[in-house]
N, C-alpha and C positions, 0 to 999 in steps of 0.2 A: 395515405398510410402514415402512421406516426413513427417517429424514429425511436428505436429501442434504446433503453438505458445501457450505456457502454462503460460507465465510470464507477459509480458507487456500489451498485448492486445489480450487475448485469445478470440476466436470466440464465446464462450458461454457467454461472457459479451458484445458482440457487435451484437445487433439485427438490421437487415436491417431497415432503416427508423427511427431509434431512436439514441439518444446520447449513448455514452459508459456508462456503468452502474454507475461508480463513478461520472460522470458528471450529470447524472440524479439525483443522491443522493444530489448533491449540490442544484439542483433546488427544490427537494422535502423536504429536511431536513435542508438546509442551510449550508453555508461553515464551521461554527464552529463544528457542529455535524459530518459533513463528514470528517473534519480534524481529529477529535478524533477517528472516526471509522477507518480511514486509519492507524493511529498510533497503535490502538489496533489490527488491522488485521496484521500489521507488527510484533507486539509482538507475535501474535498467531503463525505465521510462524517460528519465532525464537524459540518459546517454543517447537514446535513439529518437528523441522528440522530432517529429516531422519527417523522419526518414522512411517510414513505412507507408506505402501508397494509400492504404485505406485508413490511416490514422493521422489526422491533422495534428500539428504541433500542440495546439491548445488542448486537444483530447489527451495526448500523452502527458502533458503537464498536469492536467486534472487527475489522471490516473496516478501519477507520482504523488500528488497531494493526498489522494484517497488512501494510498498505502502508508504514507507517513502518518496520516490521521489514525489509521488502525494501529500502527506501531505505538503511537502515543497513548491510545486507549489501553492497549495491552500493558504498557509500562505502568499506567496508573491503576489498572485492575488487578495486577498480579505483583505482589510485593517482591517476589524472587527476581523480577526483571529490573527492579530499581538499581541503578548504577551499572547495569550490564550493557556492554557495547556502546558506552557513552561516546566514543570517538566517531563511530559510524552514525549514531543518532545526531550528534552535533554537526557533522559534515552534511548530512542530508538536509537538516534544518537550514544551514547556511546556503546550500545550493538552491533550495526552494525560495528562500528569502531574497536571494540575488535576482531571482526571476519574478519576484512579486507574488509568490504563492504561499509563503509562510506567514 
């Protein structure tokens, strides 16, 4: 049995006939709020890395990186996000870099 994708595009966040979850969030809540949500979710995975029984530390780090990457994409795709929440963005980047992920 093959292992299911758990990091970048897990099937439980991809419902047939709909956009991927974080892309629906952009439509529903706007790019600024989704940008911050992605950064906060990245921080959540950094905080709990390796502490949840069914999530190895490396998987949590990869999830943090995936959410940071999505935040970065939102930042570049939506002009209104440019310059927004720079402190949180920079902190997340530094935290990932310290762990060899940025």
